[in-house]
C-alpha positions as CSV (number, residue, x, y, z in Angstrom):
1,X,9.4,28.3,-10.4
2,X,10.0,30.0,-6.9
3,X,7.7,30.0,-3.9
4,X,6.7,33.7,-4.5
5,X,6.7,35.0,-8.3
6,X,6.1,38.7,-7.9
7,X,5.2,39.2,-11.9
8,X,4.9,36.9,-14.8
9,X,8.2,35.1,-15.5
10,X,9.3,33.1,-18.4
11,X,10.9,29.8,-17.4
12,X,12.4,27.0,-19.5
13,X,11.6,23.5,-18.8
14,X,13.7,21.0,-21.0
15,X,14.1,23.6,-23.7
16,X,10.3,24.6,-24.0
17,X,9.3,28.1,-23.0
18,X,6.2,28.1,-20.6
19,X,4.6,31.3,-19.4
20,X,4.3,31.0,-15.3
21,X,1.7,33.8,-14.3
22,X,1.8,35.4,-10.7
23,X,-0.4,33.8,-8.2
24,X,-3.7,35.4,-7.7
25,X,-4.3,36.9,-4.3
26,X,-5.0,34.8,-1.5
27,X,-8.7,34.0,-0.7
28,X,-9.7,36.0,2.3
29,X,-13.3,37.5,1.2
30,X,-15.7,34.9,0.1
31,X,-19.5,34.4,-0.1
32,X,-18.9,31.6,2.6
33,X,-17.2,31.7,6.0
34,X,-13.6,30.8,6.7
35,X,-11.8,29.9,9.6
36,X,-8.5,31.8,9.4
37,X,-6.7,30.0,12.0
38,X,-7.6,26.6,10.6
39,X,-5.7,24.8,7.8
40,X,-6.3,21.0,6.5
41,X,-3.5,19.4,4.4
42,X,-2.8,16.0,3.3
43,X,1.2,15.1,2.7
44,X,1.3,12.8,-0.4
45,X,4.5,11.1,-2.1
46,X,6.1,7.8,-3.3
47,X,7.1,5.4,-0.9
48,X,10.0,6.2,1.2
49,X,10.3,9.7,-0.2
50,X,10.1,10.9,3.6
51,X,6.3,11.7,4.4
52,X,6.2,10.1,7.8
53,X,9.8,11.4,8.7
54,X,8.7,15.2,7.6
55,X,5.8,14.7,10.0
56,X,8.1,14.0,13.0
57,X,10.2,16.9,12.3
58,X,6.9,19.2,12.2
59,X,6.1,17.9,15.6
60,X,9.5,19.0,16.9
61,X,9.3,22.3,15.3
62,X,5.7,23.2,16.7
63,X,6.8,22.0,20.3
64,X,4.3,19.0,20.2
65,X,6.8,16.9,22.1
66,X,7.7,17.9,25.6
67,X,11.5,18.7,26.4
68,X,13.5,15.3,27.0
69,X,10.2,13.2,25.8
70,X,11.6,10.1,24.2
71,X,9.8,9.7,20.9
72,X,10.3,6.6,18.5
73,X,11.2,7.3,15.0
74,X,8.2,7.7,12.4
75,X,6.1,8.0,15.4
76,X,3.0,8.2,13.0
77,X,3.9,4.4,11.8
78,X,2.2,2.8,14.8
79,X,1.3,-0.2,13.1
80,X,3.6,-3.2,13.6
81,X,3.6,-4.2,10.1
82,X,4.5,-0.4,9.1
83,X,7.6,-0.4,11.3
84,X,8.6,-3.6,9.9
85,X,8.2,-2.8,6.4
86,X,9.1,0.9,6.6
87,X,6.1,1.9,4.7
88,X,2.8,3.7,5.7
89,X,-0.1,1.2,5.3
90,X,-2.9,3.3,7.0
91,X,-3.7,6.8,6.7
92,X,-3.5,8.8,9.8
93,X,-4.8,12.1,11.3
94,X,-2.8,14.6,13.5
95,X,-2.9,18.2,14.2
96,X,-0.1,20.7,15.0
97,X,-0.2,24.6,15.9
98,X,2.0,26.8,13.7
99,X,2.1,30.4,14.7
100,X,-1.0,30.4,16.3
101,X,-2.8,28.5,13.5
102,X,-4.4,24.8,13.8
103,X,-3.1,22.8,10.9
104,X,-4.9,19.4,10.6
105,X,-2.5,16.8,8.8
106,X,-3.3,13.6,6.8
107,X,-0.2,11.4,6.3
108,X,-1.3,9.0,3.5
109,X,0.4,6.0,2.2
110,X,2.5,6.1,-0.8
111,X,2.3,2.8,-2.2
112,X,-0.5,2.4,-4.8
113,X,-1.9,-0.9,-3.3
114,X,-3.3,1.3,-0.3
115,X,-4.7,3.7,-2.7
116,X,-8.1,3.1,-1.2
117,X,-6.6,4.9,1.9
118,X,-5.6,7.8,-0.1
119,X,-8.7,8.4,-1.9
120,X,-11.1,8.7,1.0
121,X,-8.8,10.8,3.0
122,X,-8.2,13.5,0.6
123,X,-11.8,14.6,1.4
124,X,-10.6,16.0,4.6
125,X,-7.8,18.2,3.1
126,X,-7.9,21.7,1.4
127,X,-4.5,21.2,-0.3
128,X,-1.6,18.7,-0.5
129,X,1.9,18.8,0.3
130,X,3.9,16.8,-2.4
131,X,7.4,15.3,-1.3
132,X,9.5,14.4,-4.0
133,X,12.9,13.1,-3.7
134,X,15.8,15.1,-4.8
135,X,17.5,12.4,-6.8
136,X,14.6,9.9,-7.8
137,X,12.2,12.5,-9.0
138,X,8.5,11.8,-9.7
139,X,7.8,7.7,-9.5
140,X,4.7,5.9,-10.3
141,X,3.3,6.2,-7.0
142,X,4.0,10.2,-7.2
143,X,1.6,10.1,-10.4
144,X,-1.0,8.0,-8.8
145,X,-1.3,10.3,-5.5
146,X,-1.2,13.5,-7.3
147,X,-3.8,12.5,-9.8
148,X,-6.1,11.8,-7.0
149,X,-5.5,15.1,-5.7
150,X,-6.5,16.8,-8.8
151,X,-9.4,14.6,-9.1
152,X,-10.7,16.3,-5.7
153,X,-9.6,19.7,-7.0
154,X,-6.9,20.3,-4.5
155,X,-4.1,22.7,-4.8
156,X,-0.4,21.0,-4.5
157,X,2.4,22.6,-2.9
158,X,5.8,20.9,-3.9
159,X,8.9,20.1,-1.5
160,X,11.9,18.8,-2.9
161,X,13.0,16.4,0.0
162,X,16.4,14.8,0.7
163,X,17.9,18.0,-0.6
164,X,21.1,17.0,1.2
165,X,21.9,14.1,-0.9
166,X,25.4,14.1,-2.3
167,X,23.7,12.9,-5.9
168,X,20.7,15.6,-5.4
169,X,19.5,16.9,-8.6
170,X,16.8,19.6,-7.8
171,X,16.7,21.4,-11.0
172,X,16.1,18.6,-13.1
173,X,13.4,17.1,-10.5
174,X,11.5,20.3,-10.6
175,X,11.3,20.3,-14.4
176,X,10.1,16.8,-13.9
177,X,7.5,17.5,-11.3
178,X,6.2,20.4,-13.8
179,X,5.8,18.0,-16.7
180,X,4.1,15.6,-14.6
181,X,1.6,18.4,-13.6
182,X,1.0,19.0,-17.3
183,X,0.7,15.7,-17.9
184,X,-2.2,15.0,-15.4
185,X,-4.1,18.1,-16.9
186,X,-3.4,20.4,-14.0
187,X,-5.4,23.9,-14.2
188,X,-3.5,27.1,-14.5
189,X,-3.9,28.0,-10.8
190,X,-2.5,24.3,-9.9
191,X,0.4,24.9,-12.1
192,X,1.2,28.0,-10.2
193,X,2.5,25.8,-7.4
194,X,4.9,27.0,-4.7
195,X,8.2,25.2,-4.4
196,X,10.5,24.7,-1.4
197,X,13.7,22.9,-0.7
198,X,14.7,20.7,2.7
199,X,15.6,17.6,4.4
200,X,12.6,16.2,6.5
201,X,15.2,13.9,8.4
202,X,17.4,16.8,9.4
203,X,14.2,19.2,10.0
204,X,15.0,22.2,7.8
205,X,13.8,24.1,4.7
206,X,14.5,26.8,2.5
207,X,13.5,28.6,-0.6
208,X,16.9,28.1,-2.0
209,X,18.1,24.6,-3.3
210,X,21.9,25.4,-2.0
211,X,20.8,25.8,1.4
212,X,22.3,23.2,3.8
213,X,20.8,24.1,7.3
214,X,18.1,26.0,9.2
215,X,14.5,25.1,10.5
216,X,11.1,24.5,9.2
217,X,10.0,28.2,9.5
218,X,10.2,28.5,5.6
219,X,7.8,25.3,5.3
220,X,5.3,26.8,8.0
221,X,5.3,30.1,6.2
222,X,4.6,28.3,2.9
223,X,1.7,26.2,4.3
224,X,0.0,29.3,6.1
225,X,0.4,31.3,3.1
226,X,-1.0,29.1,0.3
227,X,-3.0,26.5,2.0
228,X,-6.8,27.8,1.7
229,X,-8.7,28.6,4.6
230,X,-11.2,26.0,5.8
231,X,-14.6,26.6,4.6
232,X,-17.3,26.6,7.2
233,X,-21.0,27.1,7.3
234,X,-22.0,26.7,10.7
235,X,-25.6,28.1,10.2
236,X,-26.7,25.1,8.0
237,X,-27.6,21.8,8.7
238,X,-25.1,19.2,9.9
239,X,-22.8,17.1,7.5
240,X,-20.3,14.8,8.7
241,X,-18.6,12.2,6.5
242,X,-16.5,9.3,7.8
243,X,-13.3,8.6,6.0
244,X,-11.5,6.5,8.3
245,X,-12.9,3.8,10.7
246,X,-11.0,2.3,13.9
247,X,-11.9,0.2,16.7
248,X,-11.3,0.5,20.4
249,X,-12.0,-2.1,23.2
250,X,-13.4,0.7,25.3
251,X,-14.8,3.5,23.1
252,X,-16.0,0.8,20.4
253,X,-16.1,1.9,16.7
254,X,-14.2,5.3,15.8
255,X,-15.1,7.2,12.6
256,X,-12.6,10.0,11.5
257,X,-13.7,12.5,9.1
258,X,-14.3,16.1,8.2
259,X,-17.4,18.2,9.5
260,X,-18.3,19.8,6.0
261,X,-21.1,21.7,7.2
262,X,-23.0,22.8,10.5
263,X,-21.7,22.1,14.0
264,X,-21.1,18.6,15.4
265,X,-22.1,18.2,19.2
266,X,-21.3,15.5,21.6
267,X,-24.7,13.7,22.9
268,X,-26.5,15.1,19.9
269,X,-29.3,12.9,18.1
270,X,-28.5,12.5,14.3
271,X,-29.2,10.2,11.4
272,X,-26.6,8.0,9.4
273,X,-27.3,8.5,5.7
274,X,-26.0,7.3,2.5
275,X,-26.9,8.2,-1.2
276,X,-27.2,4.4,-1.8
277,X,-29.4,3.6,1.3
278,X,-33.0,5.0,1.3
279,X,-33.6,4.5,4.9
280,X,-31.5,6.5,7.7
281,X,-30.9,5.3,10.7
282,X,-31.1,7.6,14.1
283,X,-28.0,7.4,16.5
284,X,-26.4,9.3,19.3
285,X,-23.0,10.8,19.1
286,X,-21.8,9.5,22.4
287,X,-18.2,10.8,22.6
288,X,-16.4,13.6,20.3
289,X,-12.7,14.2,20.0
290,X,-10.3,16.5,18.1
291,X,-6.6,15.7,17.4
292,X,-4.0,17.6,19.4
293,X,-0.7,16.1,18.2
294,X,-0.8,12.5,18.7
295,X,-3.5,12.4,21.2
296,X,-7.4,12.6,20.6
297,X,-8.8,15.5,23.0
298,X,-12.3,15.4,24.2
299,X,-14.6,18.1,23.3
300,X,-18.0,19.3,23.3
301,X,-18.5,20.7,19.8
302,X,-16.6,20.7,16.3
303,X,-17.5,23.3,13.8
304,X,-17.5,23.0,9.9
305,X,-14.1,22.9,8.3
306,X,-12.5,20.8,11.2
307,X,-11.5,17.2,11.6
308,X,-13.7,15.3,14.2
309,X,-13.5,11.8,15.6
310,X,-16.6,10.1,16.5
311,X,-16.9,7.2,18.7
312,X,-19.7,4.8,20.0
313,X,-21.6,4.6,16.8
314,X,-21.4,0.9,16.0
315,X,-23.8,1.5,12.9
316,X,-21.5,4.1,10.9
317,X,-19.3,2.9,8.0
318,X,-17.0,4.5,5.5
319,X,-18.7,7.3,3.4
320,X,-22.0,7.5,5.9
321,X,-23.0,11.0,6.5
322,X,-24.2,12.3,9.9
323,X,-27.0,14.5,9.5
324,X,-29.8,16.3,11.6
325,X,-32.8,14.4,12.4
326,X,-35.5,14.8,9.8
327,X,-33.0,16.6,7.5
328,X,-31.5,13.5,5.6
329,X,-28.9,15.3,3.1
330,X,-26.1,12.7,2.4
331,X,-22.8,13.8,0.8
332,X,-21.9,12.0,-2.4
333,X,-20.5,8.6,-1.6
334,X,-16.6,8.1,-1.7
335,X,-15.5,6.7,-5.1
336,X,-13.1,4.0,-5.0
337,X,-11.0,2.5,-7.9
338,X,-12.1,-1.4,-8.3
339,X,-9.6,-3.8,-7.4
340,X,-7.4,-5.7,-9.7
341,X,-6.1,-8.7,-8.0
342,X,-7.8,-11.5,-6.4
343,X,-7.3,-14.8,-4.2
344,X,-9.1,-17.6,-3.0
345,X,-9.1,-17.9,0.9
346,X,-10.0,-21.1,2.2
347,X,-9.8,-23.5,5.2
348,X,-6.5,-25.0,5.6
349,X,-7.0,-29.1,5.4
350,X,-3.4,-30.1,5.6
351,X,-2.2,-33.0,7.9
352,X,-0.7,-30.2,10.1
353,X,-4.0,-28.1,10.3
354,X,-5.2,-27.0,13.6
355,X,-1.7,-27.3,15.4
356,X,-0.9,-23.4,15.5
357,X,-3.9,-21.5,14.9
358,X,-6.8,-20.3,17.2
359,X,-9.2,-19.6,14.7
360,X,-9.4,-22.5,11.9
361,X,-13.2,-22.5,10.6
362,X,-14.9,-20.9,7.8
363,X,-17.1,-19.1,10.1
364,X,-14.0,-17.5,11.8
365,X,-12.3,-16.6,8.5
366,X,-15.5,-15.2,6.9
367,X,-16.1,-13.0,10.1
368,X,-12.6,-11.7,10.0
369,X,-13.0,-10.8,6.4
370,X,-16.2,-9.0,7.0
371,X,-14.6,-6.9,9.8
372,X,-11.8,-6.1,7.3
373,X,-14.3,-4.7,4.8
374,X,-15.6,-2.2,7.2
375,X,-12.2,-0.4,7.8
376,X,-11.1,-0.8,3.9
377,X,-13.3,0.2,1.3
378,X,-11.0,-1.0,-1.4
379,X,-11.7,-4.7,-0.3
380,X,-14.2,-7.1,-1.8
381,X,-15.2,-10.4,-0.6
382,X,-17.2,-12.9,-2.7
383,X,-18.5,-16.4,-2.1
384,X,-17.7,-19.3,-4.1
385,X,-19.0,-22.6,-4.9
386,X,-17.4,-24.0,-2.0
387,X,-18.6,-23.4,1.6
388,X,-14.9,-23.5,2.9
389,X,-13.5,-20.9,0.5
390,X,-13.9,-17.1,-0.3
391,X,-12.7,-14.9,-3.0
392,X,-10.8,-11.7,-1.8
393,X,-10.3,-9.0,-4.1
394,X,-7.8,-6.1,-3.7
395,X,-5.5,-3.4,-5.3
396,X,-2.4,-5.6,-5.4
397,X,-0.5,-8.6,-3.9
398,X,1.1,-6.2,-1.1
399,X,-2.5,-4.9,-0.4
400,X,-3.8,-8.6,0.5
401,X,-0.5,-9.9,2.0
402,X,-0.9,-7.3,4.6
403,X,-4.4,-8.5,5.4
404,X,-3.0,-12.1,5.4
405,X,-0.1,-11.2,8.0
406,X,-2.6,-9.4,10.1
407,X,-4.8,-12.6,10.3
408,X,-2.0,-14.7,11.0
409,X,-0.6,-12.8,13.6
410,X,-4.0,-12.8,15.4
411,X,-4.1,-16.4,15.7
412,X,-6.0,-17.3,12.3
413,X,-4.7,-20.3,10.3
414,X,-6.0,-20.8,6.6
415,X,-4.6,-21.1,2.9
416,X,-4.5,-19.0,-0.1
417,X,-4.4,-19.7,-3.8
418,X,-2.4,-17.9,-6.5
419,X,-3.0,-14.3,-7.0
420,X,-5.2,-13.6,-10.2
421,X,-5.9,-10.7,-12.0
422,X,-9.4,-9.6,-12.4
423,X,-10.8,-9.2,-16.0
424,X,-13.3,-6.5,-16.9
425,X,-15.6,-5.7,-19.9
426,X,-15.1,-2.6,-21.4
427,X,-17.0,-1.4,-24.4
428,X,-18.0,-5.2,-25.1
429,X,-14.5,-6.5,-25.0
430,X,-12.7,-8.4,-22.1
431,X,-9.9,-6.4,-20.9
432,X,-7.3,-7.0,-18.2
433,X,-5.5,-4.3,-16.0
434,X,-2.3,-2.8,-17.1
435,X,0.3,-1.2,-14.8
436,X,3.0,1.5,-15.4
437,X,6.1,-0.2,-13.9
438,X,9.6,1.5,-13.2
439,X,12.6,-0.3,-12.6
440,X,15.8,1.2,-11.4
441,X,18.9,-1.1,-11.9
442,X,22.6,-1.0,-12.3
443,X,23.1,0.0,-16.2
444,X,25.1,-3.4,-16.5
445,X,22.2,-5.2,-15.7
446,X,19.3,-3.1,-17.7
447,X,19.4,-5.3,-20.9
448,X,18.6,-8.4,-19.0
449,X,15.7,-6.6,-17.2
450,X,14.3,-5.1,-20.4
451,X,14.5,-8.6,-22.0
452,X,12.8,-10.2,-19.1
453,X,9.7,-7.8,-19.1
454,X,9.6,-7.8,-22.9
455,X,8.9,-11.5,-22.5
456,X,6.0,-10.8,-19.9
457,X,4.4,-8.7,-22.5
458,X,5.8,-5.4,-21.4
459,X,5.9,-2.3,-23.5
460,X,9.0,0.0,-23.1
461,X,8.0,3.6,-22.4
462,X,10.9,5.3,-21.7
463,X,14.8,4.8,-20.5
464,X,17.2,7.2,-19.2
465,X,20.4,7.0,-16.9
466,X,21.5,8.7,-13.7
467,X,25.1,8.0,-12.9
468,X,25.7,4.2,-13.0
469,X,22.0,3.5,-12.6
470,X,19.4,3.1,-15.4
471,X,15.7,3.7,-14.9
472,X,13.4,1.9,-17.3
473,X,9.7,2.6,-17.8
474,X,7.1,-0.2,-19.0
475,X,3.6,-0.4,-19.7
476,X,2.6,-4.2,-18.7
477,X,-0.3,-6.5,-17.8
478,X,-0.8,-6.7,-14.2
479,X,-0.4,-10.5,-14.4
480,X,3.1,-10.0,-15.8
481,X,4.3,-8.3,-12.7
482,X,3.2,-11.5,-10.5
483,X,6.5,-13.1,-9.6
484,X,8.7,-10.4,-11.3
485,X,9.9,-8.7,-8.1
486,X,11.8,-11.9,-7.1
487,X,13.1,-12.6,-10.9
488,X,14.4,-8.9,-11.3
489,X,16.4,-9.3,-7.9
490,X,18.0,-12.3,-9.5
491,X,18.7,-10.6,-12.8
492,X,20.3,-7.7,-11.2
493,X,22.2,-9.4,-8.0
494,X,19.7,-8.1,-5.7
495,X,19.9,-4.2,-6.6
496,X,16.5,-3.7,-8.7
497,X,13.9,-1.6,-7.5
498,X,10.6,-2.2,-8.8
499,X,7.5,0.2,-8.3
500,X,4.3,0.0,-10.3
501,X,0.9,1.6,-10.3
502,X,-2.2,1.1,-12.2
503,X,-2.3,2.6,-15.5
504,X,-5.5,1.6,-17.6
505,X,-7.5,-1.4,-18.7
506,X,-6.6,-2.8,-22.0
507,X,-7.0,-5.9,-24.4
508,X,-5.5,-9.2,-23.5
509,X,-1.7,-8.9,-24.1
510,X,-1.3,-12.7,-24.7
511,X,0.3,-15.6,-23.1
512,X,3.0,-14.9,-20.2
513,X,5.6,-17.3,-19.4
514,X,4.8,-19.2,-16.3
515,X,7.2,-20.2,-13.5
516,X,10.4,-21.9,-15.4
517,X,11.3,-24.4,-12.7
518,X,9.3,-27.4,-11.1
519,X,8.9,-28.3,-7.7
520,X,10.4,-30.9,-5.1
521,X,7.6,-32.6,-3.4
522,X,7.5,-34.8,-0.2
523,X,6.0,-38.2,-0.8
524,X,5.4,-38.9,2.8
525,X,4.9,-37.4,6.2
526,X,7.6,-37.2,9.0
527,X,10.5,-35.1,9.8
528,X,13.1,-33.9,7.5
529,X,16.5,-35.8,8.0
530,X,19.9,-34.2,7.3
531,X,21.0,-37.3,5.6
532,X,18.0,-37.7,3.4
533,X,18.9,-33.9,2.2
534,X,22.6,-34.5,1.7
535,X,21.6,-37.2,-0.8
536,X,19.1,-34.9,-2.7
537,X,21.1,-31.7,-3.1
538,X,21.9,-32.2,-6.7
539,X,18.0,-32.1,-7.3
540,X,17.7,-28.6,-6.6
541,X,17.6,-26.1,-3.8
542,X,15.5,-26.8,-0.6
543,X,12.8,-24.6,1.3
544,X,13.0,-26.7,4.4
545,X,15.7,-27.6,6.9
546,X,16.5,-30.8,8.9
547,X,14.1,-31.5,11.8
548,X,11.2,-29.6,10.4
549,X,7.8,-31.4,9.9
550,X,6.7,-32.3,6.4
551,X,3.7,-34.2,5.0
552,X,2.8,-35.9,1.7
553,X,2.2,-33.2,-1.1
554,X,4.0,-30.5,0.6
555,X,6.6,-28.6,-1.3
556,X,9.9,-28.7,0.2
557,X,12.3,-27.2,-2.7
558,X,12.7,-26.1,-6.4
559,X,13.7,-28.7,-8.9
560,X,16.5,-27.9,-11.3
561,X,14.3,-29.0,-14.1
562,X,10.9,-27.9,-15.4
563,X,8.9,-30.8,-14.0
564,X,7.5,-31.7,-10.4
565,X,9.4,-34.4,-8.6
566,X,8.3,-36.6,-5.6
567,X,11.2,-37.5,-3.3
568,X,11.9,-38.9,0.3
569,X,13.5,-36.1,2.4
570,X,12.8,-38.1,5.6
571,X,15.2,-41.1,4.8
572,X,17.7,-41.8,7.7
573,X,20.8,-43.7,7.4
574,X,20.2,-47.2,8.4
575,X,22.2,-48.0,11.6
576,X,23.7,-51.7,11.9
577,X,26.3,-53.3,14.5
578,X,29.0,-53.0,11.7
579,X,31.3,-50.2,12.2
580,X,32.9,-48.4,9.3
581,X,36.6,-48.9,8.3
582,X,36.9,-45.1,8.0
583,X,35.2,-42.3,9.7
584,X,31.7,-41.2,8.1
585,X,31.5,-38.3,5.7
586,X,30.4,-34.9,7.3
587,X,27.0,-33.9,5.8
588,X,27.3,-30.4,4.6
589,X,23.9,-28.9,3.5
590,X,23.4,-25.8,1.6
591,X,21.1,-23.6,3.8
592,X,17.4,-23.4,2.8
593,X,16.0,-20.9,0.8
594,X,13.3,-18.9,3.1
595,X,10.7,-16.9,1.2
596,X,8.7,-14.1,2.6
597,X,4.8,-14.3,2.5
598,X,4.7,-11.8,-0.7
599,X,7.5,-14.0,-2.5
600,X,5.3,-17.1,-1.8
601,X,2.4,-15.6,-3.1
602,X,3.9,-14.7,-6.3
603,X,5.8,-18.2,-6.6
604,X,2.9,-20.6,-6.4
605,X,1.3,-21.7,-9.7
606,X,-2.6,-22.8,-10.2
607,X,-2.4,-26.1,-8.5
608,X,-0.7,-24.8,-5.5
609,X,-1.3,-23.0,-2.3
610,X,0.1,-21.2,0.5
611,X,-0.7,-22.7,4.1
612,X,-0.6,-19.8,6.6
613,X,-0.4,-20.1,10.3
614,X,0.6,-18.1,13.0
615,X,4.0,-20.1,13.4
616,X,4.7,-21.0,9.7
617,X,4.3,-20.6,6.2
618,X,4.4,-23.5,3.9
619,X,3.8,-24.2,0.2
620,X,1.8,-27.4,-0.8
621,X,-0.1,-28.8,-3.7
622,X,-3.8,-28.5,-3.4
623,X,-4.2,-32.3,-4.1
624,X,-1.8,-33.9,-1.7
625,X,-1.8,-37.4,-3.1
626,X,0.4,-37.9,-6.2
627,X,-1.8,-40.7,-7.9
628,X,-4.8,-38.2,-7.6
629,X,-2.9,-35.6,-9.1
630,X,-1.7,-37.7,-12.0
631,X,-5.6,-38.7,-12.4
632,X,-6.6,-34.9,-12.4
633,X,-4.0,-34.2,-14.9
634,X,-5.2,-36.9,-17.4
635,X,-8.6,-35.7,-16.9
636,X,-7.8,-32.0,-17.9
637,X,-5.8,-33.3,-21.0
638,X,-8.6,-35.4,-21.8
639,X,-11.2,-32.5,-21.4
640,X,-9.0,-29.9,-23.6
641,X,-8.6,-32.6,-26.2
């Protein structure tokens, strides 16, 4: 496949002959009007395949930055967690000028947990640029985001990125991309995708896979030639649909979306409509902006086909349509996949509650969750039997962990329970979500990984080798992946890379092994003493260090055995007026295990929670008193018998 195919050509993909037809002439004469100098494109890819880095290179090529301007790496990743994690969490808009043409760009997340961002922002694009790593090839998230693009009927352009890698295999990767298009049911027009090679980090592209230098001129030519012109009908009534929401202390609520029809004018009186609401709401467009590079530029009008930024309308939500007064004609609601994971958010009631956080009540927590719902349509919040707890549903553990981390940084203090999969009735049968998981491990650890995932009800789909790495694909229940990332790192000496994406709903896969080790629990309140830890090191591995505060029921370590054990980590050496005949033994304590928030969420069991404060993350039992836990266990055993 080449970027330009002048005549029908026979290509071989994995030994199978397939006809690739010459692309049809570009659409220039249509029944509707088009803006020939306007393009809308979304950049999609798997995590860490170079989307945001490529946008940086496009900024430099288009002259968005002035000469000598200091610009941070991955400038579009403005969120603190995005820069720390190295991934894109929130979809963002920008616009550049290429050869006199305005190009609106949507930088989408690559992780499937943030698929809700992808689904609603693709409505602003006319085509997608699919980035694929020249060594890794298509990954689970590649399949996910490309499937969403095809569901929107968008044409895909392919860039094989990181072509300068020493282990690059562009021909094999291109074959895999073509097979992926076929598997996803691409149309004949979508199968005629143009291909370009390059390096987003170094800022060059070429139509030849053997190139080693240049600029992004070939990529700009590709975009301008193959991305369809933006459709417009400026004479019809206004239709603007909000796809992304933000907030500014001065401007209020910010809605970003595409003007699908008509002209959006600053100061105009419009209706907010939605297909699920019968009664529209009349509002005024207070301020109107367009994207110019990294800035929002105020404008008086935005015509159909362009992306607009509307501010000051507090009533607007994601999926709402702005229409002329007395002409309610909402666009179809934005369809979002259902959540697959749920957690219980509850008020923190530990003995250390209220020491760090500024917002600790159920009213504060619920108000913050409601605010998150307005910006993330993939979230769900449900009430429970307790007024102090709420069930929060999302697309995955990372999806919810990002929300938890945002809340703790804002001063919230609360506790969260074990992630649970959401069951669904399909054709009268109770089904659970299944994931398509891909694990890359050193070949000598592949056997251990396959055995582990097999025990967690995984079905091996594919296995292939590339150098000293082995890639295995599994279809596995979503609950089988909870806690699997840490275990796989242990089995592979820290070298396993796990990625997964929702595959389908299926019947109950059967029992899955739980955590094999019990926990060490503090039996009293106080501060951890090094002398006490030294005498208990043979019991297991500790999560706390000397000097840290603990309380009764707090989990302080992992037991070497499969049962829970209460112990005293606050025990100090008794002081007397008798001197030792020899010098005291030096206390040598192994450093504590420090788990991240996501690791803690995957570690806890049903009777445990993660205590989240702005300063600390702690593990604890739901019932703090040991005697009360024993009574609950006896009652549960009697009920089951």
